C-alpha positions as CSV (number, residue, x, y, z in Angstrom):
1,M,-4.3,3.3,-22.0
2,S,-0.5,3.3,-22.6
3,Q,2.1,2.9,-19.9
4,T,3.1,6.5,-20.4
5,A,-0.3,7.7,-19.4
6,F,-0.2,5.6,-16.2
7,I,3.2,7.0,-15.2
8,A,1.8,10.5,-14.9
9,N,0.0,9.5,-11.7
10,T,2.9,7.8,-9.9
11,P,4.6,10.5,-7.7
12,E,5.5,7.7,-5.1
13,F,7.8,6.0,-7.7
14,D,9.1,9.1,-9.6
15,V,12.2,9.4,-7.3
16,Y,13.3,6.0,-8.7
17,R,12.2,6.4,-12.3
18,R,14.0,9.8,-12.7
19,A,17.2,8.8,-10.8
20,S,20.6,8.6,-12.4
21,R,22.5,5.4,-12.1
22,E,24.5,6.6,-9.1
23,R,21.4,8.1,-7.4
24,L,19.4,4.9,-7.8
25,A,22.3,2.8,-6.4
26,G,22.4,5.2,-3.5
27,L,18.6,5.0,-2.9
28,V,18.6,1.2,-3.0
29,G,21.7,1.1,-0.8
30,S,19.9,3.3,1.8
31,L,16.9,0.9,1.8
32,A,19.3,-2.0,2.4
33,E,20.9,-0.2,5.3
34,R,17.5,0.5,6.8
35,A,16.4,-3.1,6.4
36,R,19.6,-4.3,8.2
37,D,18.8,-1.9,11.1
38,I,15.0,-2.6,11.3
39,D,14.6,-6.2,10.4
40,P,16.2,-7.7,13.6
41,K,13.5,-5.9,15.5
42,L,10.4,-6.5,13.2
43,H,11.4,-9.7,11.4
44,I,10.0,-8.5,8.0
45,L,12.3,-10.3,5.7
46,A,12.5,-14.0,4.8
47,G,16.2,-13.9,3.9
48,D,19.2,-11.6,3.5
49,I,19.3,-8.8,1.0
50,D,21.6,-9.6,-1.9
51,G,23.5,-6.3,-2.4
52,S,25.4,-7.6,-5.4
53,G,22.2,-8.9,-6.9
54,T,20.5,-5.6,-6.7
55,A,23.6,-3.9,-8.1
56,R,23.5,-6.2,-11.2
57,Q,19.8,-5.4,-11.6
58,I,20.5,-1.7,-11.6
59,E,23.3,-2.0,-14.2
60,A,21.0,-4.1,-16.4
61,L,18.2,-1.6,-16.2
62,F,20.3,1.3,-17.4
63,E,21.7,-0.8,-20.2
64,R,18.2,-1.9,-21.3
65,F,16.6,1.5,-20.9
66,P,19.2,4.2,-21.5
67,D,16.6,6.9,-22.5
68,P,14.9,8.3,-19.4
69,Q,11.9,9.3,-21.5
70,R,11.3,5.6,-22.4
71,R,11.6,4.1,-19.0
72,P,8.8,1.6,-18.0
73,P,6.4,2.5,-15.2
74,L,8.3,0.8,-12.4
75,F,11.8,1.6,-13.4
76,G,14.1,1.3,-10.4
77,V,11.4,0.6,-7.9
78,P,12.6,-1.9,-5.2
79,V,10.0,-4.6,-4.6
80,G,9.5,-7.0,-1.7
81,V,8.2,-10.5,-2.7
82,K,6.3,-12.8,-0.5
83,D,8.0,-16.0,0.4
84,I,5.6,-18.3,-1.5
85,I,6.4,-16.6,-4.9
86,R,9.3,-18.0,-6.8
87,V,12.2,-15.7,-7.5
88,E,15.0,-16.8,-9.8
89,G,18.2,-17.5,-7.9
90,A,16.6,-17.4,-4.5
91,A,15.2,-20.2,-2.4
92,I,11.7,-20.0,-0.9
93,R,10.4,-21.8,2.2
94,C,6.8,-20.7,2.4
95,G,7.3,-19.8,6.0
96,S,7.8,-23.5,6.8
97,L,10.4,-25.9,8.1
98,L,10.3,-28.0,4.9
99,P,13.4,-28.4,2.7
100,P,13.5,-25.5,0.2
101,V,14.3,-28.0,-2.6
102,L,10.7,-29.0,-2.5
103,F,9.6,-25.6,-3.7
104,E,12.1,-25.1,-6.6
105,G,10.7,-24.1,-9.9
106,V,10.7,-21.4,-12.6
107,E,10.4,-17.8,-11.5
108,A,6.8,-16.7,-11.0
109,R,5.3,-15.0,-14.0
110,C,4.2,-12.0,-11.9
111,V,7.8,-11.4,-10.9
112,R,9.0,-11.6,-14.5
113,M,6.4,-9.0,-15.4
114,L,7.6,-6.7,-12.7
115,R,11.2,-7.1,-13.9
116,D,10.0,-6.2,-17.5
117,A,8.3,-3.1,-16.0
118,G,11.6,-2.0,-14.6
119,A,11.2,-3.1,-11.0
120,I,14.2,-4.3,-8.9
121,I,13.5,-7.5,-6.9
122,F,14.9,-6.3,-3.6
123,A,13.9,-8.7,-0.9
124,Q,11.9,-11.7,0.1
125,T,9.3,-11.1,2.7
126,A,8.0,-13.2,5.6
127,T,4.7,-15.2,5.3
128,T,2.6,-17.3,7.6
129,E,3.2,-21.0,7.1
130,F,2.0,-21.8,3.6
131,A,0.0,-18.5,3.6
132,Y,-2.4,-19.9,6.3
133,F,-2.9,-18.9,9.9
134,E,0.3,-20.1,11.6
135,P,2.0,-16.7,12.1
136,A,5.4,-15.5,11.1
137,A,7.6,-13.7,13.6
138,T,6.8,-10.4,11.9
139,K,5.7,-7.5,14.1
140,N,3.5,-4.5,13.3
141,P,5.7,-1.4,12.7
142,H,3.1,0.8,14.4
143,N,3.3,-1.2,17.6
144,P,5.5,-4.3,17.8
145,R,3.3,-5.8,20.4
146,H,0.6,-6.2,17.8
147,T,0.3,-8.5,14.7
148,P,0.8,-7.0,11.3
149,G,-1.8,-9.3,9.9
150,G,-1.3,-12.2,7.5
151,S,-0.6,-14.1,5.6
152,S,1.4,-11.4,3.6
153,S,2.8,-10.2,6.9
154,G,6.3,-9.1,5.8
155,S,5.1,-7.4,2.6
156,A,2.7,-5.2,4.4
157,A,5.0,-4.4,7.3
158,G,7.9,-3.8,5.0
159,V,6.0,-1.1,3.0
160,A,4.8,0.4,6.3
161,A,8.3,0.4,7.8
162,G,9.8,2.1,4.7
163,L,12.0,-0.9,3.6
164,F,10.6,-0.8,0.0
165,P,7.8,1.2,-1.7
166,L,6.1,-1.8,-3.3
167,A,5.6,-5.4,-2.3
168,L,3.8,-8.5,-3.7
169,G,1.5,-10.6,-1.6
170,T,-1.2,-13.1,-2.1
171,Q,-4.8,-13.4,-0.9
172,T,-6.9,-16.6,-0.5
173,A,-9.2,-15.1,2.1
174,G,-8.0,-11.8,3.5
175,S,-4.2,-11.9,3.2
176,V,-3.7,-8.6,1.4
177,I,-6.5,-6.4,2.6
178,R,-6.2,-7.4,6.3
179,P,-2.4,-6.7,6.7
180,A,-2.7,-3.5,4.6
181,S,-5.3,-2.3,7.1
182,F,-3.4,-3.3,10.2
183,C,-0.2,-1.7,8.9
184,G,-1.8,1.5,7.6
185,V,-0.8,1.1,3.9
186,V,-2.7,0.7,0.6
187,G,-3.3,-2.9,-0.4
188,M,-4.9,-4.2,-3.6
189,K,-6.4,-7.6,-4.4
190,P,-7.2,-7.3,-8.2
191,S,-9.9,-9.2,-9.9
192,F,-9.4,-13.0,-9.8
193,G,-6.8,-13.8,-12.5
194,A,-5.8,-10.2,-13.2
195,I,-2.3,-10.9,-12.0
196,P,-1.1,-14.4,-13.1
197,T,-0.5,-17.0,-10.3
198,E,1.9,-19.3,-12.3
199,G,5.0,-19.8,-10.2
200,I,3.5,-19.3,-6.7
201,V,3.1,-22.1,-4.2
202,H,-0.7,-22.4,-4.3
203,F,-3.0,-22.7,-1.4
204,S,-6.3,-22.9,-3.3
205,H,-6.3,-22.6,-7.1
206,S,-9.9,-21.5,-7.2
207,V,-9.5,-18.5,-5.0
208,D,-5.8,-17.6,-4.9
209,H,-5.1,-14.0,-5.9
210,V,-1.8,-12.2,-6.3
211,G,-2.0,-8.6,-4.9
212,F,0.3,-5.9,-3.8
213,F,1.0,-3.2,-1.2
214,C,2.1,0.5,-1.7
215,R,1.7,3.7,0.1
216,S,-0.7,5.6,-2.1
217,A,-3.7,4.8,-4.3
218,A,-2.1,7.0,-6.9
219,S,0.5,4.3,-7.4
220,I,-2.1,1.5,-8.2
221,P,-2.3,2.3,-12.0
222,A,1.4,2.1,-12.5
223,V,1.6,-1.3,-10.8
224,M,-1.4,-2.7,-12.7
225,A,0.2,-1.4,-15.9
226,A,3.1,-3.8,-15.3
227,F,0.6,-6.7,-15.6
228,D,-1.5,-5.2,-18.4
229,A,0.2,-2.5,-20.3
230,G,-2.8,-2.1,-22.5
231,G,-5.2,-2.0,-19.7
232,T,-7.9,0.7,-19.6
233,A,-7.8,3.3,-16.9
234,G,-11.0,4.1,-15.1
235,G,-11.1,7.8,-15.7
236,S,-12.3,10.3,-13.1
237,L,-15.6,9.7,-11.4
238,Q,-17.4,13.0,-11.1
239,R,-20.2,11.4,-9.2
240,M,-19.8,8.3,-7.1
241,R,-22.4,6.1,-5.7
242,A,-21.2,3.5,-3.1
243,G,-23.1,0.7,-1.6
244,V,-22.8,-0.4,2.0
245,P,-23.9,-4.1,2.6
246,A,-26.5,-3.8,5.3
247,G,-27.4,-6.9,7.3
248,P,-25.6,-9.8,8.9
249,F,-22.3,-9.2,7.2
250,L,-21.7,-5.9,8.9
251,G,-23.3,-7.3,12.0
252,Q,-20.0,-9.2,12.6
253,V,-18.2,-5.8,13.2
254,P,-17.8,-4.8,16.9
255,S,-19.5,-1.6,17.9
256,P,-16.4,0.6,18.2
257,S,-15.3,-0.4,14.7
258,M,-18.7,0.3,13.3
259,Q,-18.7,3.7,14.8
260,S,-15.4,4.5,13.2
261,F,-16.8,3.2,9.9
262,E,-19.8,5.4,10.1
263,R,-17.6,8.4,10.8
264,T,-15.6,7.5,7.6
265,L,-18.8,7.3,5.6
266,A,-19.8,10.7,6.9
267,V,-16.5,12.2,5.7
268,L,-17.1,10.7,2.3
269,E,-20.7,11.9,2.1
270,A,-19.6,15.4,3.0
271,G,-17.1,15.1,0.1
272,G,-19.9,14.3,-2.4
273,V,-20.0,10.5,-2.3
274,E,-23.6,9.1,-2.3
275,I,-23.9,6.3,0.2
276,V,-26.6,3.7,-0.4
277,R,-27.5,1.0,2.2
278,V,-28.1,-2.2,0.3
279,P,-29.5,-5.3,2.2
280,C,-27.3,-8.3,1.0
281,L,-25.1,-11.1,2.1
282,D,-27.7,-12.5,4.4
283,D,-26.2,-15.9,3.9
284,I,-22.7,-14.8,4.9
285,D,-22.2,-17.7,7.3
286,D,-22.9,-20.2,4.4
287,I,-20.6,-18.2,2.1
288,A,-17.8,-18.3,4.7
289,E,-18.3,-22.1,5.3
290,R,-18.2,-22.8,1.5
291,H,-15.0,-20.7,1.2
292,R,-13.3,-22.5,4.1
293,D,-14.3,-25.9,2.7
294,L,-12.9,-25.0,-0.8
295,M,-9.7,-23.7,0.6
296,A,-9.2,-26.7,2.9
297,A,-9.9,-29.3,0.2
298,E,-7.7,-27.7,-2.4
299,F,-4.9,-27.1,0.0
300,A,-5.0,-30.7,1.1
301,R,-4.7,-31.8,-2.5
302,E,-1.8,-29.3,-3.1
303,Q,0.1,-30.7,0.0
304,E,-0.8,-34.4,-0.4
305,V,2.6,-35.7,-1.5
306,M,4.7,-33.4,0.8
307,F,2.5,-34.0,3.8
308,A,2.8,-37.7,3.4
309,E,6.5,-37.5,4.0
310,Y,7.0,-34.4,6.1
311,A,3.9,-34.2,8.3
312,H,6.1,-33.9,11.4
313,L,7.4,-30.6,10.1
314,Y,4.0,-28.9,9.7
315,R,2.8,-26.6,12.5
316,P,-0.5,-27.7,14.1
317,G,-2.9,-25.3,12.4
318,T,-1.5,-26.1,9.0
319,A,-1.7,-29.8,9.6
320,G,-5.2,-29.4,10.9
321,I,-6.6,-27.8,7.8
322,I,-4.9,-30.5,5.6
323,E,-6.6,-33.2,7.7
324,R,-9.9,-31.3,7.5
325,G,-9.6,-30.9,3.8
326,K,-9.0,-34.6,3.1
327,A,-12.4,-35.3,4.6
328,I,-14.4,-32.9,2.4
329,P,-16.3,-34.8,-0.4
330,P,-15.8,-33.9,-4.0
331,R,-19.4,-32.9,-4.4
332,R,-19.0,-30.3,-1.7
333,V,-15.9,-28.9,-3.4
334,E,-17.7,-28.5,-6.7
335,E,-20.6,-26.8,-5.0
336,A,-18.2,-24.4,-3.4
337,R,-16.4,-23.7,-6.7
338,R,-19.8,-22.9,-8.4
339,S,-20.7,-20.6,-5.6
340,C,-17.8,-18.3,-6.5
341,A,-19.4,-17.5,-9.8
342,D,-22.9,-17.4,-8.3
343,L,-21.9,-14.9,-5.7
344,R,-20.1,-12.7,-8.2
345,A,-23.3,-12.6,-10.4
346,K,-25.5,-11.7,-7.4
347,L,-23.3,-8.9,-6.2
348,T,-23.0,-7.6,-9.8
349,E,-26.7,-7.7,-10.2
350,L,-27.2,-5.7,-7.0
351,M,-24.7,-3.1,-8.3
352,D,-26.7,-2.8,-11.5
353,V,-30.0,-2.5,-9.7
354,H,-28.8,0.2,-7.3
355,G,-26.5,2.0,-9.8
356,L,-23.4,1.4,-7.6
357,D,-19.9,2.3,-8.7
358,L,-18.4,0.2,-5.8
359,W,-19.1,-1.3,-2.4
360,L,-17.6,0.0,0.9
361,C,-17.1,-1.8,4.2
362,P,-14.4,-2.0,6.9
363,S,-11.2,-3.7,5.8
364,T,-11.1,-5.7,9.1
365,L,-13.1,-6.2,12.3
366,G,-11.0,-3.5,14.0
367,E,-7.4,-2.6,14.8
368,A,-4.6,-5.2,14.7
369,P,-5.0,-7.5,17.7
370,Q,-2.4,-7.5,20.4
371,G,0.0,-10.4,20.4
372,L,1.7,-12.4,17.6
373,G,-0.2,-15.6,18.1
374,S,-3.0,-14.7,15.6
375,T,-3.0,-12.6,12.4
376,G,-6.7,-11.6,12.9
377,S,-9.9,-12.5,11.3
378,P,-10.6,-12.3,7.5
379,A,-14.4,-12.0,8.0
380,M,-14.7,-8.7,6.2
381,N,-12.7,-10.0,3.2
382,V,-14.2,-13.5,2.5
383,P,-17.2,-12.7,0.3
384,W,-15.3,-10.4,-2.0
385,T,-12.5,-12.9,-2.3
386,H,-14.9,-15.7,-2.9
387,A,-16.6,-13.7,-5.7
388,G,-13.2,-12.7,-7.2
389,L,-14.0,-9.0,-7.1
390,P,-11.3,-6.4,-7.1
391,A,-10.7,-4.8,-3.6
392,V,-8.5,-2.1,-2.2
393,S,-7.8,-1.2,1.4
394,L,-7.2,2.5,2.1
395,P,-6.0,3.9,5.4
396,A,-9.0,5.4,7.2
397,G,-8.0,6.9,10.5
398,K,-7.1,5.1,13.7
399,G,-9.0,3.1,16.3
400,P,-9.2,3.5,20.1
401,A,-5.7,2.1,20.6
402,G,-4.2,4.5,18.1
403,L,-3.6,1.8,15.5
404,P,-4.6,2.1,11.8
405,L,-8.0,1.2,10.4
406,G,-8.8,0.6,6.8
407,L,-11.7,1.2,4.4
408,Q,-12.3,-1.6,2.0
409,C,-13.4,-0.6,-1.5
410,I,-14.8,-3.3,-3.8
411,G,-15.4,-2.9,-7.5
412,R,-16.9,-4.8,-10.4
413,F,-15.2,-7.8,-11.7
414,G,-12.7,-6.9,-14.4
415,E,-13.1,-3.2,-13.8
416,D,-9.9,-2.8,-11.8
417,G,-9.0,0.5,-13.5
418,R,-12.3,2.1,-12.6
419,L,-11.8,0.9,-8.9
420,A,-8.3,2.4,-8.9
421,A,-9.7,5.8,-10.1
422,A,-12.4,5.7,-7.4
423,T,-9.9,4.9,-4.7
424,Q,-7.7,7.9,-5.6
425,R,-10.6,10.2,-5.1
426,L,-11.6,8.5,-1.8
427,E,-8.0,8.6,-0.6
428,T,-8.0,12.4,-1.0
429,L,-11.2,12.7,1.0
430,L,-9.9,10.4,3.7
431,R,-6.8,12.3,4.3
432,A,-8.9,14.9,6.0
433,M,-9.4,12.4,8.8
434,G,-5.8,12.5,9.7
């Protein structure tokens, strides 16, 4: 499908794409003012906003695309970029105390692709240290006493707080889906490899994904078009059959959260979605352990040289996983890598056998935990990340404390367009929940 066809479904971004030069400058300037007001309270950004830099980007956009009818899908859309993704002319620190010179390199390919699609690189966003569990100072916009989730903390919180309409994040376990849920926004982790990872500071090459945050599922196709202009849209799903993974996997979810999830399923069933309970993921503990071993071993390898010289600058949790990763034998690492493909094949076979369009489960174990010392558990995200399947978190009501909950929607590998179409329909049904 062409970029033009994708654009028709992007009302969230139309205000930027249709703006005059002066109007766009005003819109971006207003966001910068909002960021200067809000960031000291929520600590969303990883650096200052370069007003002159955004002004130059706006001028360049209008010179490159003078005809409003031929503007690319993300023309003028301000984007936040996680602080492990390289941006030309800006230093990154990966949420760490290490010298920024260690992370210098060519701008990430995904950032260049966003620029080519017309986006304005607006701000760098806070991340947990090296995208692991040592938290950033970022607070949840819905309640500053609660975590926004991680590791893409600033990207999710920034979209939720209205600092930018689109942000890039990464996910190695649950770092897009979890903060999207906690912050009440839409988050997408595409199929493994769908968005290139060249130019990011890797945690684990075998399972690192680049993903993004926005405010509506209707915006997903326009964002994905930036990375695959010739990609195929999913079309409308007149009948939708969704699988719920029955068994030990959902047994991890506390009772109040399961009750909320069941209410969500009831809303979807009332809207015509067929729900099928499918026993699966009985070995979830083994899957999670293999995933942890794979991440730890590959991260230890990534950090080997820097850690040897700067170990004293790493926070305890990050240093701990490096030390753990060093001790994992190569045979175990290869076993874990093979299990990614094996799990993908098993889940796909189950979808075929039961005629499923997608899987549904909670995005997280519950609402955002209180306090900033932890970013929450990725337990609901690990198997789908391990298998490399595309996943989207949609806002799905609120929990007992009045904080957002999310519905995680998982599609077939490589069929990201079809998942995007399904989530647009589901989003319409979920809005009835308030």
